[in-house]
SERO-351563 format. One record per residue (C-alpha): residue in one letter; x, y, z. Coordinates in nm, 2 decimals, padded with zeros to 4 digits. Example, Ala and Ser with C-alpha at 12.3 -4.5 7.8 and 13.67 -1.06 7.14 Angstrom:
SERO-351563
LUMNU  aa       x       y       z
LUMNU   a   01.23  -00.45   00.78
LUMNU   s   01.37  -00.11   00.71
end
This chain:
SERO-351563
LUMNU  aa       x       y       z
LUMNU   x   03.70   03.09  -08.20
LUMNU   x   03.73   02.71  -08.16
LUMNU   x   03.62   02.75  -07.80
LUMNU   x   03.32   02.97  -07.90
LUMNU   x   03.23   02.72  -08.17
LUMNU   x   03.24   02.43  -07.92
LUMNU   x   03.03   02.63  -07.68
LUMNU   x   02.77   02.70  -07.95
LUMNU   x   02.77   02.33  -08.04
LUMNU   x   02.71   02.23  -07.68
LUMNU   x   02.44   02.49  -07.65
LUMNU   x   02.26   02.36  -07.96
LUMNU   x   02.30   02.00  -07.84
LUMNU   x   02.16   02.10  -07.50
LUMNU   x   01.86   02.26  -07.67
LUMNU   x   01.80   01.95  -07.88
LUMNU   x   01.81   01.73  -07.57
LUMNU   x   01.58   01.96  -07.38
LUMNU   x   01.35   01.98  -07.68
LUMNU   x   01.35   01.60  -07.71
LUMNU   x   01.28   01.55  -07.34
LUMNU   x   01.00   01.81  -07.36
LUMNU   x   00.84   01.63  -07.66
LUMNU   x   00.86   01.30  -07.47
LUMNU   x   00.71   01.46  -07.16
LUMNU   x   00.43   01.61  -07.37
LUMNU   x   00.35   01.27  -07.53
LUMNU   x   00.34   01.11  -07.19
LUMNU   x   00.10   01.39  -07.06
LUMNU   x  -00.12   01.35  -07.37
LUMNU   x  -00.13   00.98  -07.33
LUMNU   x  -00.21   01.00  -06.96
LUMNU   x  -00.48   01.26  -07.03
LUMNU   x  -00.64   01.04  -07.30
LUMNU   x  -00.63   00.75  -07.06
LUMNU   x  -00.78   00.95  -06.78
LUMNU   x  -01.06   01.07  -07.01
LUMNU   x  -01.13   00.72  -07.12
LUMNU   x  -01.15   00.59  -06.76
LUMNU   x  -01.37   00.88  -06.65
LUMNU   x  -01.60   00.83  -06.95
LUMNU   x  -01.64   00.46  -06.87
LUMNU   x  -01.70   00.54  -06.50
LUMNU   x  -01.96   00.80  -06.54
LUMNU   x  -02.11   00.71  -06.88
LUMNU   x  -02.04   01.07  -07.00
LUMNU   x  -01.84   01.07  -07.33
LUMNU   x  -01.82   01.45  -07.36
LUMNU   x  -01.44   01.53  -07.33
LUMNU   x  -01.52   01.87  -07.19
LUMNU   x  -01.70   01.71  -06.90
LUMNU   x  -01.36   01.69  -06.73
LUMNU   x  -01.37   02.06  -06.70
LUMNU   x  -01.66   02.02  -06.45
LUMNU   x  -01.41   01.98  -06.17
LUMNU   x  -01.37   02.36  -06.19
LUMNU   x  -01.74   02.41  -06.13
LUMNU   x  -01.86   02.37  -05.77
LUMNU   x  -02.17   02.15  -05.73
LUMNU   x  -02.42   02.09  -05.45
LUMNU   x  -02.46   01.72  -05.39
LUMNU   x  -02.81   01.57  -05.37
LUMNU   x  -02.88   01.53  -04.99
LUMNU   x  -03.13   01.51  -04.71
LUMNU   x  -03.05   01.79  -04.47
LUMNU   x  -02.68   01.74  -04.53
LUMNU   x  -02.66   01.37  -04.55
LUMNU   x  -02.56   01.21  -04.88
LUMNU   x  -02.66   00.84  -04.93
LUMNU   x  -02.50   00.61  -05.19
LUMNU   x  -02.60   00.26  -05.28
LUMNU   x  -02.31   00.04  -05.37
LUMNU   x  -02.36  -00.31  -05.51
LUMNU   x  -02.09  -00.56  -05.61
LUMNU   x  -02.11  -00.85  -05.85
LUMNU   x  -01.86  -01.09  -06.02
LUMNU   x  -01.93  -01.04  -06.39
LUMNU   x  -01.56  -01.01  -06.45
LUMNU   x  -01.49  -01.35  -06.31
LUMNU   x  -01.53  -01.59  -06.60
LUMNU   x  -01.70  -01.92  -06.51
LUMNU   x  -01.85  -01.78  -06.19
LUMNU   x  -02.21  -01.91  -06.15
LUMNU   x  -02.46  -01.63  -06.08
LUMNU   x  -02.21  -01.36  -06.18
LUMNU   x  -02.49  -01.10  -06.22
LUMNU   x  -02.61  -01.14  -05.87
LUMNU   x  -02.51  -00.86  -05.64
LUMNU   x  -02.39  -01.06  -05.34
LUMNU   x  -02.25  -00.74  -05.18
LUMNU   x  -02.50  -00.46  -05.11
LUMNU   x  -02.41  -00.16  -04.89
LUMNU   x  -02.54   00.19  -04.83
LUMNU   x  -02.28   00.45  -04.76
LUMNU   x  -02.36   00.78  -04.61
LUMNU   x  -02.17   01.10  -04.54
LUMNU   x  -02.30   01.37  -04.31
LUMNU   x  -02.16   01.69  -04.46
LUMNU   x  -02.27   01.89  -04.15
LUMNU   x  -02.08   01.72  -03.87
LUMNU   x  -01.82   01.52  -04.07
LUMNU   x  -01.94   01.17  -03.97
LUMNU   x  -02.02   00.87  -04.18
LUMNU   x  -02.21   00.54  -04.15
LUMNU   x  -02.20   00.21  -04.34
LUMNU   x  -02.49  -00.02  -04.36
LUMNU   x  -02.46  -00.37  -04.51
LUMNU   x  -02.77  -00.54  -04.65
LUMNU   x  -02.76  -00.92  -04.65
LUMNU   x  -02.77  -01.08  -04.99
LUMNU   x  -03.04  -01.33  -04.88
LUMNU   x  -03.29  -01.07  -04.75
LUMNU   x  -03.63  -01.17  -04.89
LUMNU   x  -03.79  -00.87  -05.06
LUMNU   x  -04.08  -00.78  -05.29
LUMNU   x  -03.96  -00.67  -05.64
LUMNU   x  -04.21  -00.45  -05.82
LUMNU   x  -04.32  -00.64  -06.13
LUMNU   x  -04.14  -00.96  -06.04
LUMNU   x  -04.28  -01.09  -05.72
LUMNU   x  -04.06  -01.20  -05.43
LUMNU   x  -03.69  -01.30  -05.44
LUMNU   x  -03.37  -01.25  -05.25
LUMNU   x  -03.24  -00.90  -05.28
LUMNU   x  -02.92  -01.01  -05.46
LUMNU   x  -03.14  -01.11  -05.76
LUMNU   x  -03.29  -00.76  -05.81
LUMNU   x  -03.01  -00.62  -06.01
LUMNU   x  -03.02  -00.89  -06.28
LUMNU   x  -03.40  -00.83  -06.31
LUMNU   x  -03.40  -00.46  -06.35
LUMNU   x  -03.05  -00.30  -06.30
LUMNU   x  -02.94  -00.05  -06.04
LUMNU   x  -03.26   00.16  -06.07
LUMNU   x  -03.47  -00.13  -05.96
LUMNU   x  -03.23  -00.22  -05.68
LUMNU   x  -03.24   00.14  -05.57
LUMNU   x  -03.62   00.13  -05.56
LUMNU   x  -03.63  -00.19  -05.36
LUMNU   x  -03.38  -00.06  -05.11
LUMNU   x  -03.58   00.26  -05.07
LUMNU   x  -03.90   00.06  -05.03
LUMNU   x  -03.77  -00.18  -04.77
LUMNU   x  -03.56   00.05  -04.56
LUMNU   x  -03.73   00.39  -04.60
LUMNU   x  -03.40   00.53  -04.73
LUMNU   x  -03.37   00.81  -04.99
LUMNU   x  -03.08   00.70  -05.21
LUMNU   x  -02.91   00.98  -05.39
LUMNU   x  -02.65   00.80  -05.59
LUMNU   x  -02.56   00.44  -05.70
LUMNU   x  -02.25   00.25  -05.80
LUMNU   x  -02.20  -00.10  -05.93
LUMNU   x  -01.86  -00.25  -05.86
LUMNU   x  -01.70  -00.58  -05.99
LUMNU   x  -01.44  -00.80  -05.84
LUMNU   x  -01.15  -00.64  -06.03
LUMNU   x  -01.22  -00.29  -05.89
LUMNU   x  -01.19  -00.41  -05.53
LUMNU   x  -00.88  -00.62  -05.60
LUMNU   x  -00.71  -00.36  -05.81
LUMNU   x  -00.78  -00.08  -05.57
LUMNU   x  -00.61  -00.26  -05.29
LUMNU   x  -00.30  -00.33  -05.51
LUMNU   x  -00.31   00.03  -05.64
LUMNU   x  -00.26   00.17  -05.29
LUMNU   x   00.01  -00.08  -05.20
LUMNU   x  -00.20  -00.32  -04.99
LUMNU   x  -00.41  -00.26  -04.68
LUMNU   x  -00.38  -00.36  -04.31
LUMNU   x  -00.68  -00.46  -04.10
LUMNU   x  -00.73  -00.61  -03.76
LUMNU   x  -00.88  -00.96  -03.73
LUMNU   x  -01.08  -00.97  -03.41
LUMNU   x  -01.24  -01.31  -03.41
LUMNU   x  -01.41  -01.47  -03.11
LUMNU   x  -01.21  -01.78  -03.19
LUMNU   x  -00.86  -01.77  -03.04
LUMNU   x  -00.72  -01.93  -03.37
LUMNU   x  -00.84  -01.64  -03.58
LUMNU   x  -01.04  -01.71  -03.90
LUMNU   x  -01.03  -01.99  -04.15
LUMNU   x  -01.24  -02.06  -04.45
LUMNU   x  -01.10  -02.37  -04.64
LUMNU   x  -01.32  -02.31  -04.95
LUMNU   x  -01.09  -02.33  -05.25
LUMNU   x  -01.00  -02.02  -05.44
LUMNU   x  -01.12  -02.10  -05.79
LUMNU   x  -01.03  -01.77  -05.94
LUMNU   x  -00.66  -01.87  -05.97
LUMNU   x  -00.50  -02.21  -05.98
LUMNU   x  -00.81  -02.37  -05.83
LUMNU   x  -00.64  -02.40  -05.50
LUMNU   x  -00.58  -02.24  -05.17
LUMNU   x  -00.81  -02.15  -04.88
LUMNU   x  -01.01  -01.83  -04.92
LUMNU   x  -00.89  -01.70  -04.58
LUMNU   x  -00.67  -01.81  -04.30
LUMNU   x  -00.54  -01.54  -04.06
LUMNU   x  -00.46  -01.52  -03.69
LUMNU   x  -00.62  -01.25  -03.47
LUMNU   x  -00.44  -00.92  -03.48
LUMNU   x  -00.32  -00.69  -03.76
LUMNU   x  -00.28  -00.85  -04.11
LUMNU   x  -00.16  -00.70  -04.43
LUMNU   x  -00.34  -00.80  -04.75
LUMNU   x  -00.27  -00.76  -05.12
LUMNU   x  -00.55  -00.73  -05.37
LUMNU   x  -00.61  -01.10  -05.42
LUMNU   x  -00.61  -01.17  -05.05
LUMNU   x  -00.84  -00.88  -04.98
LUMNU   x  -01.08  -01.00  -05.25
LUMNU   x  -01.08  -01.36  -05.11
LUMNU   x  -01.15  -01.23  -04.76
LUMNU   x  -01.44  -01.02  -04.89
LUMNU   x  -01.59  -01.34  -05.04
LUMNU   x  -01.52  -01.57  -04.74
LUMNU   x  -01.83  -01.67  -04.54
LUMNU   x  -01.69  -01.97  -04.34
LUMNU   x  -01.95  -02.20  -04.48
LUMNU   x  -01.71  -02.49  -04.57
LUMNU   x  -01.65  -02.78  -04.34
LUMNU   x  -01.37  -02.71  -04.10
LUMNU   x  -01.42  -02.33  -04.10
LUMNU   x  -01.38  -02.13  -03.79
LUMNU   x  -01.40  -01.76  -03.68
LUMNU   x  -01.71  -01.69  -03.89
LUMNU   x  -01.98  -01.71  -03.62
LUMNU   x  -02.24  -01.52  -03.83
LUMNU   x  -02.14  -01.65  -04.17
LUMNU   x  -02.25  -01.39  -04.43
LUMNU   x  -02.28  -01.12  -04.16
LUMNU   x  -01.92  -01.18  -04.06
LUMNU   x  -01.82  -01.15  -04.43
LUMNU   x  -01.99  -00.81  -04.46
LUMNU   x  -01.81  -00.69  -04.14
LUMNU   x  -01.48  -00.77  -04.30
LUMNU   x  -01.59  -00.59  -04.62
LUMNU   x  -01.66  -00.27  -04.42
LUMNU   x  -01.33  -00.30  -04.25
LUMNU   x  -01.14  -00.33  -04.57
LUMNU   x  -01.33  -00.04  -04.74
LUMNU   x  -01.23   00.19  -04.46
LUMNU   x  -00.87   00.07  -04.49
LUMNU   x  -00.87   00.14  -04.87
LUMNU   x  -01.01   00.49  -04.80
LUMNU   x  -00.73   00.56  -04.56
LUMNU   x  -00.46   00.45  -04.80
LUMNU   x  -00.61   00.62  -05.10
LUMNU   x  -00.62   00.96  -04.92
LUMNU   x  -00.27   00.92  -04.77
LUMNU   x   00.02   01.14  -04.88
LUMNU   x   00.21   00.83  -05.00
LUMNU   x  -00.06   00.77  -05.26
LUMNU   x  -00.16   01.13  -05.34
LUMNU   x   00.20   01.23  -05.41
LUMNU   x   00.27   00.92  -05.63
LUMNU   x   00.15   00.97  -05.99
LUMNU   x   00.19   00.60  -06.06
LUMNU   x  -00.04   00.50  -05.78
LUMNU   x  -00.29   00.77  -05.87
LUMNU   x  -00.29   00.63  -06.23
LUMNU   x  -00.35   00.28  -06.10
LUMNU   x  -00.64   00.41  -05.89
LUMNU   x  -00.80   00.56  -06.20
LUMNU   x  -00.75   00.25  -06.40
LUMNU   x  -00.89   00.03  -06.12
LUMNU   x  -01.21   00.23  -06.11
LUMNU   x  -01.25   00.33  -06.48
LUMNU   x  -01.33   00.00  -06.63
LUMNU   x  -01.48  -00.17  -06.33
LUMNU   x  -01.73   00.07  -06.18
LUMNU   x  -02.05   00.21  -06.32
LUMNU   x  -02.20   00.51  -06.13
LUMNU   x  -02.44   00.80  -06.18
LUMNU   x  -02.21   01.03  -05.99
LUMNU   x  -02.06   01.29  -06.22
LUMNU   x  -01.70   01.41  -06.20
LUMNU   x  -01.76   01.73  -06.00
LUMNU   x  -01.99   01.54  -05.76
LUMNU   x  -01.71   01.29  -05.70
LUMNU   x  -01.48   01.58  -05.63
LUMNU   x  -01.73   01.72  -05.38
LUMNU   x  -01.76   01.38  -05.21
LUMNU   x  -01.38   01.37  -05.17
LUMNU   x  -01.38   01.72  -05.02
LUMNU   x  -01.62   01.60  -04.75
LUMNU   x  -01.49   01.25  -04.70
LUMNU   x  -01.13   01.36  -04.64
LUMNU   x  -01.25   01.54  -04.32
LUMNU   x  -01.39   01.22  -04.17
LUMNU   x  -01.18   01.04  -03.91
LUMNU   x  -01.21   00.66  -03.89
LUMNU   x  -01.34   00.69  -03.54
LUMNU   x  -01.64   00.89  -03.68
LUMNU   x  -01.74   00.61  -03.91
LUMNU   x  -02.02   00.39  -03.77
LUMNU   x  -02.05   00.04  -03.92
LUMNU   x  -02.37  -00.17  -03.91
LUMNU   x  -02.58  -00.44  -04.07
LUMNU   x  -02.96  -00.43  -04.09
LUMNU   x  -03.00  -00.74  -03.86
LUMNU   x  -02.82  -00.58  -03.56
LUMNU   x  -02.96  -00.23  -03.57
LUMNU   x  -03.11  -00.28  -03.22
LUMNU   x  -02.83  -00.51  -03.10
LUMNU   x  -02.81  -00.88  -03.06
LUMNU   x  -03.10  -00.90  -02.82
LUMNU   x  -03.35  -00.77  -03.07
LUMNU   x  -03.26  -00.89  -03.42
LUMNU   x  -03.43  -00.71  -03.70
LUMNU   x  -03.40  -01.01  -03.94
LUMNU   x  -03.43  -01.38  -03.88
LUMNU   x  -03.37  -01.69  -04.09
LUMNU   x  -03.65  -01.87  -04.27
LUMNU   x  -03.71  -02.12  -04.56
LUMNU   x  -03.93  -01.99  -04.84
LUMNU   x  -03.97  -02.18  -05.17
LUMNU   x  -03.69  -02.41  -05.07
LUMNU   x  -03.45  -02.12  -05.02
LUMNU   x  -03.27  -02.02  -04.70
LUMNU   x  -03.36  -01.65  -04.66
LUMNU   x  -03.35  -01.36  -04.41
LUMNU   x  -03.69  -01.20  -04.34
LUMNU   x  -03.80  -00.92  -04.10
LUMNU   x  -03.85  -01.04  -03.75
LUMNU   x  -04.19  -00.87  -03.77
LUMNU   x  -04.29  -01.09  -04.06
LUMNU   x  -04.25  -01.11  -04.44
LUMNU   x  -04.27  -00.77  -04.61
LUMNU   x  -04.31  -00.59  -04.27
LUMNU   x  -04.02  -00.35  -04.27
LUMNU   x  -04.17  -00.09  -04.04
LUMNU   x  -03.95  -00.18  -03.75
LUMNU   x  -03.64  -00.14  -03.97
LUMNU   x  -03.76   00.20  -04.10
LUMNU   x  -03.82   00.31  -03.75
LUMNU   x  -03.52   00.15  -03.59
LUMNU   x  -03.33   00.35  -03.33
LUMNU   x  -03.01   00.20  -03.21
LUMNU   x  -02.92   00.30  -02.85
LUMNU   x  -02.69   00.59  -02.93
LUMNU   x  -02.44   00.62  -03.21
LUMNU   x  -02.10   00.68  -03.08
LUMNU   x  -02.06   00.95  -03.34
LUMNU   x  -02.39   01.13  -03.34
LUMNU   x  -02.45   01.31  -03.01
LUMNU   x  -02.80   01.33  -02.88
LUMNU   x  -03.01   01.16  -03.15
LUMNU   x  -02.86   00.82  -03.21
LUMNU   x  -02.83   00.75  -03.58
LUMNU   x  -03.12   00.96  -03.68
LUMNU   x  -03.00   01.31  -03.56
LUMNU   x  -02.99   01.45  -03.91
LUMNU   x  -03.34   01.35  -04.03
LUMNU   x  -03.69   01.47  -04.00
LUMNU   x  -03.80   01.32  -03.67
LUMNU   x  -04.14   01.23  -03.82
LUMNU   x  -04.01   01.00  -04.08
LUMNU   x  -03.75   00.79  -03.90
LUMNU   x  -03.58   00.69  -04.22
LUMNU   x  -03.29   00.45  -04.20
LUMNU   x  -03.11   00.72  -04.40
LUMNU   x  -02.85   00.78  -04.14
LUMNU   x  -02.72   00.43  -04.14
LUMNU   x  -02.54   00.43  -04.45
LUMNU   x  -02.17   00.54  -04.57
LUMNU   x  -01.99   00.55  -05.03
LUMNU   x  -01.76   00.25  -05.10
LUMNU   x  -01.64   00.19  -05.15
LUMNU   x  -01.67   00.43  -04.86
LUMNU   x  -01.61   00.34  -04.91
LUMNU   x  -01.67   00.33  -05.28
LUMNU   x  -01.80   00.69  -05.30
LUMNU   x  -01.51   00.81  -05.09
LUMNU   x  -01.26   00.63  -05.30
LUMNU   x  -01.40   00.73  -05.63
LUMNU   x  -01.40   01.09  -05.53
LUMNU   x  -01.05   01.06  -05.39
LUMNU   x  -00.89   00.93  -05.70
LUMNU   x  -01.05   01.19  -05.92
LUMNU   x  -00.94   01.47  -05.69
LUMNU   x  -00.59   01.34  -05.68
LUMNU   x  -00.56   01.35  -06.05
end
């Protein structure tokens, strides 16, 4: 009897422990679910808790004959004390070809001189403060001929935290300078010290802060080297890092790690604003995970026809150093009709193989983020 009594006591004790563990696990799940919903609501602007169920409803993405174009802009509103924090100093169009599983990334220089409807002329990085992402979308469409389907606004924290969430990234520095790259500009975001970037040629591994600093470095301080094209070199590094983030975010080491997935959600939730809905992000992830890095083309507007026929040139207007079309101010016809020799990923038609041949939009030169951003946003939601 005593043995039976002890056995019953152990059984009841085991049930209590299991029940306690179950309650704790349930609390954790509820907490994570609430946190996930909060992040998704902030990200998409949709506060309906049932919107999360949309991941079970397939959706057709907006597209042009299979190509989905996303405008991604980055500012520094989360960096206190940063002058011109509302200016979008990083502007990129990201595009996924859902028919042949290729992608393209197009950087738009922050100093490009454009006409802003209702405001006159200005650098393109000043469009967002004047009229938000809708106005920036209109200007990009007007000056490039692109049809933008989705937009995303990203701040400093999103980029930095995404890199940390995936455990850092590795890129290859390939500078024409044998010393590598160096921008001695001080890092004012922490401790008011340290060069923004100093790396040798070859593979380098970066944490979130280092990646953010490299994304900001233009090599415009005295003593800099390895930044032959200043802001254009900066955007090249940005595109490199976005691809590296995409690779890590879709890797098994991240997908199978709930903590890293949670950090990805947190990084995006409070730091990104997009008109992509949850099921659209899921659809983007579905397509983006099929794309090999070798099938992602990377460009900036100036070099669409190569270094021998630059599309943009430097000029001084109203006392500002700006980039204007080589054909003349406000003449973007050459950019709209640009046909680089042949894209290494798009057999037969160069970059324009998916479009209506009569319109020659620049639509195909775009990849989103974040690749890039769009790739990452969709990836993190799919993982959850």
